[in-house]
C-alpha positions in Angstrom: 9.4 -10.6 11.2 9.8 -14.1 12.7 8.0 -15.3 15.8 11.4 -15.6 17.5 12.1 -12.0 16.8 8.7 -11.0 18.2 9.3 -13.0 21.4 12.6 -11.2 21.7 10.6 -7.9 21.8 8.2 -9.5 24.3 5.2 -9.1 22.1 2.7 -12.0 21.8 1.1 -12.8 18.5 -2.5 -13.5 17.7 -2.6 -17.2 17.2 -0.9 -17.6 20.6 -3.7 -15.9 22.5 -6.8 -16.5 20.4 -8.5 -19.7 21.5 -10.9 -19.9 18.6 -12.1 -18.0 15.5 -15.8 -17.8 14.8 -17.0 -16.9 11.3 -20.5 -15.5 11.4 -22.4 -16.2 8.2 -25.8 -16.8 6.7 -25.7 -18.5 3.3 -22.3 -17.2 2.1 -19.5 -19.5 0.8 -16.8 -19.1 3.5 -14.5 -22.0 2.5 -11.6 -19.7 1.5 -11.9 -17.7 4.6 -12.1 -20.7 6.9 -9.1 -22.4 5.2 -7.1 -19.1 5.3 -7.7 -18.8 9.1 -6.9 -22.4 9.7 -3.7 -22.0 7.7 -2.8 -19.2 10.1 -3.1 -21.5 13.1 -6.6 -20.6 14.3 -9.2 -23.2 15.4 -12.2 -22.1 13.2 -15.9 -22.6 13.8 -18.6 -21.4 11.3 -21.7 -20.0 13.0 -24.5 -20.2 10.5 -27.5 -18.0 11.2 -30.9 -19.6 11.6 -33.8 -17.2 11.9 -37.3 -17.8 13.1 -40.3 -16.6 11.1 -40.5 -13.5 13.3 -36.8 -12.7 12.9 -37.2 -12.9 9.2 -39.4 -9.8 9.5 -36.5 -7.9 11.0 -34.2 -5.7 9.0 -31.1 -7.4 7.6 -29.0 -5.2 10.0 -31.1 -6.4 13.0 -30.6 -10.1 11.9 -26.9 -9.4 11.7 -27.1 -8.1 15.3 -28.7 -11.3 16.4 -26.0 -13.4 14.8 -23.2 -11.4 16.4 -25.0 -11.8 19.7 -24.7 -15.6 19.3 -20.9 -15.2 18.7 -20.6 -13.0 21.8 -22.3 -15.7 23.8 -19.6 -18.2 22.6 -16.9 -15.7 23.7 -18.6 -15.2 27.1 -18.7 -19.0 27.6 -15.0 -19.4 26.8 -11.7 -18.6 28.4 -9.1 -16.6 26.6 -9.8 -14.6 23.5 -12.2 -15.2 20.6 -11.7 -13.8 17.1 -15.1 -13.0 15.4 -15.4 -12.1 11.8 -18.0 -11.8 9.2 -18.2 -13.9 6.0 -16.8 -11.1 3.8 -13.6 -10.6 5.8 -10.4 -11.3 3.9 -7.4 -11.8 6.2 -3.9 -10.6 5.5 -1.2 -13.3 4.9 0.6 -13.9 8.2 -2.2 -12.6 10.4 -1.7 -15.4 12.9 1.8 -14.0 13.6 0.8 -10.4 13.8 1.3 -8.5 17.1 -1.4 -8.3 19.7 -2.1 -4.6 19.8 -4.0 -4.1 23.1 -3.0 -4.5 26.7 -3.6 -8.1 27.7 -3.4 -7.2 31.4 -6.6 -5.2 31.0 -9.5 -7.7 30.9 -11.8 -5.1 29.4 -9.6 -4.3 26.5 -10.3 -5.6 23.0 -9.2 -5.1 19.4 -10.6 -4.3 16.0 -8.5 -6.2 13.5 -10.3 -4.4 10.7 -11.6 -0.9 11.2 -14.0 1.1 9.0 -13.1 4.8 9.0 -10.8 4.5 12.1 -10.4 7.4 14.5 -7.9 7.8 17.4 -8.8 8.6 21.0 -5.4 8.4 22.6 -2.0 6.7 22.6 -1.9 4.5 25.7 1.0 3.2 27.9 4.7 2.6 27.3 3.9 0.3 24.4 2.0 3.1 22.7 -1.2 1.1 22.0 -3.7 3.0 19.9 -7.0 3.5 21.7 -9.4 3.8 18.8 -13.0 4.1 17.7 -14.6 2.5 14.7 -18.0 0.9 14.0 -18.1 -2.1 11.6 -17.8 -5.5 13.2 -16.1 -7.1 10.2 -13.3 -8.7 12.4 -12.5 -8.2 16.0 -11.1 -10.0 19.1 -12.9 -10.1 22.5 -12.6 -12.1 25.7 -15.1 -13.4 28.2 -15.5 -10.1 30.0 -16.0 -8.0 26.9 -18.4 -10.6 25.5 -20.5 -10.3 28.6 -20.6 -6.5 28.2 -21.7 -6.9 24.6 -24.5 -9.3 25.7 -25.7 -6.6 28.1 -25.7 -4.1 25.2 -27.8 -6.5 23.2 -30.4 -6.9 25.9 -30.7 -3.1 26.4 -31.0 -2.3 22.7 -33.5 -5.1 21.9 -35.8 -3.9 24.8 -35.7 -0.3 23.5 -35.9 -0.8 19.8 -38.2 -2.4 17.2 -35.9 -4.7 15.3 -38.1 -4.4 12.2 -36.7 -0.8 12.0 -33.3 -0.1 10.6 -30.6 1.1 13.0 -26.8 0.8 13.1 -26.2 -1.3 16.2 -22.5 -1.4 15.6 -22.0 2.3 15.7 -23.6 2.4 19.2 -21.9 -0.7 20.6 -18.5 0.7 21.4 -19.8 3.8 23.2 -22.2 1.8 25.3 -19.6 -0.8 26.5 -17.0 2.0 26.9 -19.4 3.4 29.5 -19.0 0.1 31.3 -15.2 0.4 31.3 -14.4 -1.4 28.0 -11.5 -0.1 25.9 -11.2 -0.7 22.2 -7.8 -0.7 20.4 -6.7 -0.6 16.7 -3.5 -1.8 15.0 -1.4 0.7 13.1 -2.4 -1.2 9.9 -5.4 -3.3 9.1 -5.0 -7.0 9.6 -7.4 -7.7 6.8 -10.0 -6.2 4.4 -13.7 -5.9 4.2 -14.2 -7.8 1.0 -18.0 -7.6 0.4 -20.5 -5.1 -0.8 -22.4 -2.9 1.7 -25.8 -3.8 3.0 -28.3 -2.0 0.7 -30.2 -0.9 3.9 -27.3 1.5 4.6 -28.2 3.5 1.4 -32.0 3.1 1.6 -32.5 3.9 5.2 -29.3 5.1 6.8 -27.5 8.4 6.8 -24.0 6.9 6.4 -21.3 8.5 4.4 -20.7 6.7 1.0 -23.8 4.6 1.7 -21.9 2.6 4.3 -19.2 1.5 1.9 -15.9 1.1 3.7 -12.5 -0.5 3.0 -9.1 -0.7 4.8 -7.1 2.4 4.2 -3.9 0.3 4.6 -2.9 -3.3 5.0 -0.3 -5.2 7.0 0.5 -7.5 4.1 -1.0 -8.9 1.0 -4.4 -10.7 1.2 -5.0 -14.4 1.3 -7.4 -14.1 -1.7 -9.0 -11.5 -3.9 -12.0 -9.8 -2.3 -15.4 -10.4 -3.9 -15.8 -6.6 -4.6 -13.0 -7.0 -7.2 -15.2 -9.4 -9.3 -12.1 -11.4 -10.2 -10.3 -8.4 -11.6 -6.9 -7.5 -10.1 -7.2 -4.1 -11.8 -10.5 -3.4 -10.0 -9.0 -4.5 -6.8 -6.1 -2.1 -7.2 -8.5 0.7 -8.1 -10.5 0.2 -4.9 -7.4 -0.2 -2.8 -6.0 3.1 -4.1 -9.3 4.9 -3.4 -9.4 3.5 0.1 -5.8 4.6 0.7 -6.5 8.1 -0.5 -9.5 8.3 1.8 -7.2 7.7 4.7 -5.2 10.7 3.8 -8.4 12.7 3.4 -9.5 11.7 6.9 -6.2 13.2 8.2 -6.4 16.4 6.1 -10.1 17.0 7.1 -9.1 16.5 10.8 -11.3 13.4 11.3 -8.5 11.2 12.6 -8.7 12.3 16.3 -11.8 12.1 18.5 -12.0 14.4 21.5 -13.5 12.8 24.6 -13.8 13.6 28.3 -11.6 10.6 29.1 -8.3 12.0 27.8 -6.9 15.5 28.0 -4.9 15.9 24.7 -2.3 18.6 24.6 -1.3 20.2 21.3 1.9 18.1 21.5 -0.3 14.9 22.0 -2.4 15.8 19.0 0.7 16.5 16.8 2.1 13.1 17.7 -1.2 11.4 17.0 -1.4 13.0 13.5 2.1 11.9 12.9 1.1 8.3 13.7 -1.8 8.8 11.3 0.5 9.8 8.4 3.2 7.2 9.1 0.7 4.4 9.1 -0.4 5.3 5.5 3.1 5.4 4.1 3.4 1.7 3.7 3.3 -1.1 1.1 1.1 -2.9 0.3 -1.5 -0.2 0.6 
């Protein structure tokens, strides 16, 4: 769909509302990611992590937490929206012209462009935005207000926890800032893929399903480049994509697509419509 057609429907697109894209990285090669985002019309900045001697004693997950905190500070210091992604994000072609999928009039709304094991809380408003829940911070868009809430979350967690001990900060993040009025939304299809391998800490210390391995269960379009998990093999890539797609159907069949909260009263009809959305989003190509 062309930008003109999108405007005719009154829907803004990402590269019109996102002021900057911040790639958080340590030592990874992010040249392809940066060039892909620049090609999509984003102003890209690479935020390279620099750790003190003390921080090097922290778990890898805690150090990632610190790096995201620096990106949240940049968003809090800015106007408009900031796209934040990790070094192993692989964007879909055309991502800059993809629809904004959260209500812009709500300054506490934000969006996950990629979601690991997404779940649905409700369908919101006349535009039927998907209020969702997910954990991985592979790629997301926030504004100043949400950035400030995330900074508050960082201060609370770092006062309560020993950062030398493994914990999944991203799985707690959304619930905390939700308690402060923030609302997270997801698109009907992923705007990119998690291209890297999972942090080994997830398997060694965590209790995460599949040792923390997660992929997009569907995609809006083809990817800008082959993810690193494919090891240069298109056959390996297709195998992983098929497995991820099937896991999306399994989530529906096992009734893990909808999350019950005290915020929304879901009638049987509401649930039926939400499951229908879940099935429809998976009947798409490319998967």
